C-alpha positions as CSV (number, residue, x, y, z in Angstrom):
1,M,14.6,-14.5,23.6
2,T,15.7,-14.5,20.0
3,E,12.9,-16.8,19.0
4,G,10.4,-14.5,20.8
5,L,11.8,-11.4,18.9
6,V,11.2,-13.1,15.6
7,L,7.5,-13.0,16.4
8,Y,7.3,-9.9,18.6
9,V,8.7,-7.6,16.0
10,P,6.1,-8.1,13.2
11,G,3.4,-8.3,15.9
12,A,4.5,-4.9,17.2
13,V,4.7,-3.4,13.7
14,I,1.1,-4.5,13.0
15,A,0.0,-3.1,16.4
16,A,1.7,0.2,15.7
17,A,-0.1,0.3,12.3
18,L,-3.4,-0.3,14.1
19,L,-2.8,2.6,16.5
20,V,-1.9,4.9,13.6
21,K,-5.1,4.0,11.7
22,A,-7.3,3.9,14.9
23,P,-9.0,7.3,14.3
24,T,-9.9,6.3,10.7
25,L,-11.2,2.9,11.8
26,R,-13.2,4.4,14.6
27,R,-14.8,7.0,12.4
28,G,-15.7,4.4,9.8
29,W,-16.8,1.7,12.2
30,E,-20.2,1.4,10.7
31,Q,-18.6,0.3,7.4
32,P,-18.1,-3.5,7.0
33,L,-14.6,-2.9,5.5
34,M,-13.4,-1.0,8.5
35,R,-14.6,-3.6,10.9
36,A,-12.9,-6.3,8.9
37,V,-9.6,-4.4,8.7
38,C,-9.8,-3.8,12.5
39,T,-10.4,-7.6,13.1
40,L,-7.6,-8.5,10.7
41,L,-5.1,-6.2,12.4
42,V,-6.0,-7.1,16.0
43,G,-6.2,-10.8,15.2
44,G,-3.0,-10.8,13.3
45,S,-1.0,-8.9,15.9
46,L,-2.3,-10.9,18.8
47,A,-1.8,-14.2,17.0
48,V,1.8,-13.5,16.2
49,I,2.6,-12.1,19.7
50,L,0.7,-14.8,21.6
51,S,2.4,-17.6,19.6
52,A,5.9,-16.7,20.9
53,P,7.1,-19.2,23.5
54,P,7.6,-16.6,26.3
55,T,4.0,-15.4,25.9
56,I,2.7,-19.0,25.7
57,V,4.3,-19.6,29.2
58,A,2.8,-16.4,30.6
59,V,-0.7,-17.1,29.3
60,N,-0.7,-20.7,30.5
61,R,0.4,-19.6,34.0
62,L,-2.1,-16.7,34.1
63,T,-5.1,-18.9,33.2
64,G,-3.9,-22.0,35.1
65,V,-4.8,-24.2,32.2
66,V,-2.1,-26.3,30.5
67,N,-1.7,-25.4,26.8
68,F,-4.5,-22.8,27.0
69,S,-2.5,-20.7,24.5
70,A,-3.1,-23.4,21.8
71,P,-6.9,-22.8,21.2
72,L,-6.4,-19.1,21.8
73,V,-3.8,-18.7,19.1
74,Y,-5.6,-21.1,16.7
75,S,-8.8,-19.1,17.1
76,L,-7.0,-15.8,16.5
77,L,-5.4,-17.2,13.3
78,T,-8.8,-18.5,12.2
79,A,-10.4,-15.1,12.8
80,F,-7.5,-13.5,10.9
81,S,-8.0,-15.8,7.9
82,G,-11.7,-15.0,7.9
83,A,-11.1,-11.3,8.1
84,C,-8.7,-11.5,5.2
85,V,-11.4,-13.0,3.0
86,V,-14.0,-10.5,4.1
87,V,-11.7,-7.5,3.3
88,I,-11.0,-8.9,-0.2
89,L,-14.7,-9.4,-0.7
90,Q,-15.3,-5.7,0.3
91,W,-12.5,-4.6,-2.1
92,S,-13.7,-6.7,-5.0
93,G,-16.2,-4.2,-6.4
94,T,-18.9,-6.9,-6.7
95,R,-22.5,-5.9,-6.3
96,A,-23.3,-5.0,-2.7
97,A,-25.9,-7.7,-2.2
98,V,-23.5,-10.4,-3.4
99,V,-20.8,-9.1,-1.1
100,R,-23.2,-9.0,1.9
101,R,-24.2,-12.6,1.4
102,A,-20.6,-13.8,0.9
103,T,-19.5,-11.9,4.0
104,R,-22.2,-13.4,6.1
105,L,-21.3,-16.9,4.9
106,T,-17.6,-16.3,5.6
107,V,-18.3,-15.0,9.1
108,A,-20.6,-18.0,9.8
109,V,-18.1,-20.6,8.5
110,Y,-15.1,-19.1,10.3
111,G,-17.1,-18.5,13.5
112,T,-18.1,-22.1,13.4
113,V,-14.5,-23.2,13.1
114,V,-13.5,-21.0,16.1
115,V,-16.3,-22.7,18.2
116,A,-15.2,-26.1,17.0
117,I,-11.5,-25.4,18.0
118,V,-12.5,-24.3,21.5
119,T,-14.9,-27.3,21.9
120,L,-12.4,-29.9,20.7
121,F,-9.7,-28.5,23.0
122,A,-12.1,-28.8,25.9
123,L,-13.0,-32.4,25.0
124,G,-9.4,-33.5,24.5
125,E,-6.6,-34.0,27.0
126,A,-3.3,-32.1,26.8
127,P,-1.6,-32.6,30.1
128,V,2.0,-31.8,28.9
129,E,2.8,-28.2,28.2
130,R,4.2,-27.8,24.7
131,L,5.7,-24.4,23.8
132,R,6.9,-25.1,20.2
133,D,5.6,-28.4,19.0
134,M,2.0,-28.5,20.1
135,D,0.9,-29.6,16.6
136,T,3.2,-32.5,16.2
137,Y,3.3,-33.7,19.8
138,Y,-0.5,-34.1,19.9
139,A,-0.9,-35.2,16.3
140,H,-2.4,-38.5,17.4
141,A,-4.4,-37.3,20.4
142,P,-8.2,-37.7,20.1
143,F,-10.1,-34.4,19.6
144,L,-6.8,-32.4,19.7
145,R,-5.9,-33.9,16.4
146,E,-9.2,-32.7,14.9
147,M,-8.7,-29.3,16.5
148,I,-5.4,-28.9,14.8
149,I,-6.8,-30.1,11.5
150,C,-9.7,-27.6,11.8
151,Y,-7.4,-24.6,12.3
152,L,-4.9,-25.7,9.6
153,T,-7.7,-26.3,7.1
154,A,-9.4,-22.9,7.8
155,H,-6.1,-21.1,7.6
156,T,-5.2,-22.9,4.3
157,V,-8.6,-22.0,2.7
158,G,-8.3,-18.4,3.8
159,S,-4.7,-17.9,2.7
160,T,-5.3,-19.6,-0.6
161,A,-8.4,-17.5,-1.3
162,L,-6.5,-14.3,-0.4
163,T,-3.6,-15.1,-2.7
164,V,-5.7,-16.2,-5.6
165,L,-8.1,-13.2,-5.4
166,C,-5.3,-10.7,-5.0
167,R,-3.5,-12.1,-8.1
168,K,-6.7,-12.1,-10.1
169,W,-7.5,-8.5,-9.1
170,L,-4.0,-7.2,-9.6
171,R,-4.0,-8.4,-13.2
172,R,-7.2,-6.4,-13.8
173,L,-5.7,-3.1,-12.6
174,S,-3.9,-0.9,-15.1
175,P,-0.3,0.0,-14.0
176,S,-0.5,3.3,-15.9
177,V,-3.2,4.8,-13.6
178,L,-1.4,6.7,-10.9
179,S,-4.4,6.7,-8.5
180,L,-4.3,2.9,-8.5
181,R,-0.7,2.6,-7.4
182,P,-1.5,2.3,-3.7
183,L,-4.0,-0.5,-4.4
184,R,-1.6,-2.3,-6.7
185,T,1.2,-2.1,-4.1
186,G,-1.1,-3.4,-1.4
187,L,-2.2,-6.3,-3.6
188,A,1.4,-7.2,-4.4
189,L,2.3,-7.1,-0.7
190,L,-0.7,-9.3,0.1
191,M,0.4,-11.8,-2.5
192,L,3.8,-11.9,-1.0
193,G,2.4,-12.3,2.4
194,G,0.1,-15.1,1.1
195,A,3.1,-16.9,-0.4
196,F,4.9,-16.8,2.9
197,D,1.7,-18.0,4.7
198,L,1.3,-20.9,2.3
199,A,4.9,-21.8,2.8
200,F,4.2,-21.8,6.6
201,L,1.2,-24.0,6.1
202,A,3.1,-26.4,3.8
203,A,5.7,-26.8,6.6
204,K,3.0,-27.4,9.2
205,W,1.1,-29.9,7.0
206,T,4.3,-31.8,6.1
207,A,5.3,-32.1,9.7
208,M,1.9,-33.4,10.6
209,A,1.7,-35.8,7.8
210,A,5.1,-37.2,8.8
211,R,3.9,-37.8,12.3
212,W,0.7,-39.6,11.0
213,S,2.9,-41.8,8.8
214,G,5.3,-42.7,11.6
215,G,8.1,-40.3,10.6
216,D,9.6,-37.3,12.3
217,L,9.9,-33.9,10.5
218,D,9.1,-31.8,13.6
219,H,11.8,-29.3,12.8
220,L,9.6,-28.0,9.9
221,S,7.0,-27.0,12.4
222,T,9.2,-25.8,15.2
223,T,12.1,-24.2,13.3
224,V,11.0,-23.4,9.7
225,A,7.4,-22.4,10.2
226,P,7.7,-19.6,12.8
227,P,9.8,-17.2,10.7
228,L,7.6,-17.8,7.7
229,A,4.5,-16.9,9.8
230,A,6.2,-13.7,11.1
231,A,7.0,-12.6,7.5
232,A,3.5,-13.5,6.3
233,A,1.9,-11.4,9.1
234,L,4.2,-8.5,8.4
235,F,3.5,-8.4,4.6
236,V,-0.2,-9.1,4.9
237,G,-0.6,-6.3,7.5
238,A,1.3,-3.9,5.3
239,G,-0.7,-5.0,2.2
240,F,-4.0,-4.0,3.8
241,L,-2.6,-0.7,5.2
242,V,-1.0,0.6,2.1
243,P,-4.3,1.2,0.2
244,L,-5.8,2.8,3.2
245,V,-2.9,5.2,3.7
246,G,-2.3,5.7,0.0
247,G,-6.0,6.5,-0.6
248,S,-6.2,9.2,2.2
249,A,-6.3,12.9,1.3
250,P,-3.0,13.8,3.0
251,W,-1.2,11.1,1.1
252,K,-2.7,12.2,-2.2
253,D,-1.7,15.8,-1.4
254,Y,1.8,14.6,-0.6
255,C,2.1,12.7,-3.8
256,R,1.0,15.7,-5.8
257,Y,3.3,18.0,-3.9
258,R,6.3,15.7,-4.6
259,R,5.5,15.3,-8.3
260,L,5.2,19.0,-8.8
261,R,8.8,19.6,-7.6
262,P,10.4,19.8,-11.1
263,L,8.0,22.6,-12.2
264,W,8.3,24.4,-8.9
265,A,12.1,24.3,-9.0
266,A,12.1,25.6,-12.6
267,L,9.5,28.4,-12.1
268,R,10.0,29.7,-8.6
269,G,12.3,32.5,-9.8
270,F,9.9,33.9,-12.3
271,S,7.2,35.5,-10.2
272,P,5.5,38.5,-11.8
273,G,6.9,41.9,-10.8
274,G,9.7,40.4,-8.7
275,L,7.3,39.2,-6.1
276,R,8.3,36.2,-4.0
277,P,5.8,33.9,-2.2
278,V,5.8,33.8,1.6
279,P,8.0,30.9,2.7
280,L,6.5,28.2,4.7
281,T,7.9,26.4,7.8
282,W,8.8,22.7,7.6
283,W,6.0,21.8,9.9
284,S,3.2,23.5,7.7
285,P,0.4,21.0,6.8
286,I,0.9,19.3,3.5
287,G,-2.3,20.7,2.1
288,I,-1.1,24.3,2.6
289,R,2.3,23.4,1.2
290,L,0.6,21.9,-1.9
291,V,-1.4,25.1,-2.5
292,H,1.7,27.2,-1.9
293,R,3.6,25.1,-4.5
294,E,0.8,25.3,-7.1
295,S,0.7,29.1,-6.6
296,V,4.4,29.4,-7.3
297,I,4.0,27.4,-10.4
298,D,1.0,29.3,-11.5
299,D,2.8,32.7,-11.0
300,G,5.8,31.4,-12.9
301,I,3.7,30.3,-15.9
302,L,1.9,33.7,-15.9
303,A,5.3,35.5,-15.9
304,L,6.6,33.4,-18.8
305,G,3.5,33.8,-21.0
306,C,5.1,36.2,-23.5
307,W,8.2,33.9,-23.8
308,F,6.2,31.0,-25.2
309,D,7.1,30.2,-28.8
310,P,4.3,28.4,-30.7
311,A,6.9,27.1,-33.2
312,V,8.6,25.1,-30.3
313,R,5.2,23.7,-29.4
314,E,4.4,22.6,-33.0
315,E,7.9,21.0,-33.4
316,A,7.6,19.1,-30.1
317,Y,4.1,18.0,-30.9
318,G,5.2,16.4,-34.2
319,A,8.2,14.8,-32.5
320,A,6.0,13.3,-29.8
321,L,3.6,11.9,-32.4
322,A,6.5,10.4,-34.3
323,Q,7.5,8.6,-31.1
324,G,4.1,6.8,-31.1
325,R,2.4,8.9,-28.4
326,S,-1.3,9.6,-28.5
327,E,-2.6,13.1,-29.4
328,E,-3.3,13.8,-25.7
329,E,0.2,12.8,-24.6
330,A,1.8,14.7,-27.5
331,A,-0.1,17.8,-26.5
332,L,1.1,17.5,-23.0
333,V,4.7,17.0,-24.1
334,S,4.6,19.9,-26.5
335,D,3.3,22.2,-23.7
336,A,6.1,21.0,-21.5
337,A,8.6,21.6,-24.2
338,M,7.3,25.2,-24.9
339,L,7.5,25.9,-21.1
340,A,11.0,24.5,-20.8
341,A,12.2,26.6,-23.8
342,A,10.6,29.7,-22.3
343,C,12.4,29.0,-19.0
344,R,15.8,28.8,-20.8
345,R,15.2,32.0,-22.8
346,R,14.0,33.9,-19.8
347,A,16.9,32.8,-17.7
348,E,19.4,33.8,-20.4
349,A,17.8,37.2,-20.8
350,G,18.6,38.0,-17.1
351,P,16.7,39.8,-14.4
352,A,16.3,43.0,-16.5
353,A,14.0,41.4,-19.0
354,E,10.4,42.4,-18.8
355,A,7.6,39.8,-18.6
356,H,4.0,40.5,-19.5
357,P,1.7,37.9,-17.9
358,V,-0.1,35.9,-20.6
359,F,-1.6,32.6,-19.4
360,P,-1.0,29.9,-22.1
361,G,-3.5,27.2,-21.5
362,P,-5.3,24.7,-19.2
363,Y,-2.7,24.3,-16.5
364,R,-3.6,27.1,-14.1
365,L,-5.6,25.5,-11.3
366,D,-6.1,21.8,-12.1
367,S,-3.4,20.0,-10.1
368,R,-3.7,16.7,-12.0
369,P,-2.7,18.1,-15.4
370,L,0.0,20.0,-13.5
371,T,1.5,16.8,-12.2
372,E,1.5,15.2,-15.7
373,L,3.0,18.4,-17.1
374,A,5.7,18.2,-14.4
375,H,6.5,14.6,-15.3
376,A,6.9,15.4,-19.0
377,F,8.9,18.5,-18.1
378,Q,11.4,16.3,-16.2
379,T,11.6,13.1,-18.2
380,S,10.7,13.6,-21.8
381,P,13.6,13.6,-24.3
382,V,11.5,15.9,-26.6
383,V,11.4,18.5,-23.8
384,A,15.1,18.1,-23.1
385,G,15.8,18.8,-26.8
386,A,13.6,21.9,-26.8
387,R,15.3,23.1,-23.7
388,S,18.8,22.7,-25.1
389,R,18.0,24.4,-28.4
390,A,16.3,27.4,-26.7
391,T,18.4,30.6,-27.0
392,G,17.6,34.3,-27.5
393,S,17.6,37.6,-25.7
394,G,13.9,38.4,-25.8
395,P,10.4,37.1,-26.2
396,P,9.7,35.2,-29.4
397,A,7.4,37.9,-30.7
398,T,10.2,40.5,-30.5
399,R,12.9,38.5,-32.1
400,S,13.6,39.0,-35.8
């Protein structure tokens, strides 16, 4: 049972991910990428679950064919490998015509391998049911030997291509671009899954080579390889799902909502005229919560307009440039420093202080600059210094 769980758990995780993404996959079924992702998730989940010994016994009994699970699992693994290559081709950003030709070629090659696996199994003889060592037990059997070589070769080519292409692509993506983080994370997970898969294949090939040379390293195939296959399936499935989830509108809204928290926490008490925004329930949609948070920040900035001190901004701008930041980054840090200093002065002045809404700059409605402003507001040492030095009992224009 424990051996079955090693394979059932990642298979169930991939199946659950497929169910979660089913509406998106169904709506985009006409897109080659969505069809490839669906094939990948279905093939990967079934291959892992059906390769567990308890499932092998059940399938063989149900079909009445000894070792029927072998060509079934091998075909699913081959389809999974082909789908991995197709998805990477769709993600590569190459010209559409080139991608279409490469996709057709990949489907044709891997489809031919699946047909060859089924045909070779039908031609061979496998009278003894093998639950864990099908590969090594029939390593010398005519036709079955070729069937095993076909599936291992196709799987090796697909896994190697997946790992190499992911590494190549990951090196081309800038880590500083926030919108690319889901894709970079997905590629890193795919590379990790590919590494586990190549380790699985190395164990399989080594065990087979030992059999062909008269040795016995079957434990590599029966004991070492299954956990490696389970880990590979889990990481590869996650690697393909993370960019899909991370690129969705709700996830982007959630990321913006989370990054705006420093500004929201600092400004929520400064609404003009003592007004307070209507609170939301915890089950409110994330899009509404994001608009609500941006409104609170916008109102707070409006209320602090007359507390902004241009001298603080100029000093922070010079300090940021001295740290080697670009002019755009220095402008962002200086705005955050001026805002932080205004928050400190307004808080020290107390609730009796008047505030005349004067909007300071370009951060009113555009959420992307707001998230960058929030990051500088929370992390920049220049902003922290401006905040700590800010004192006074009134707006900068009224102080002598």
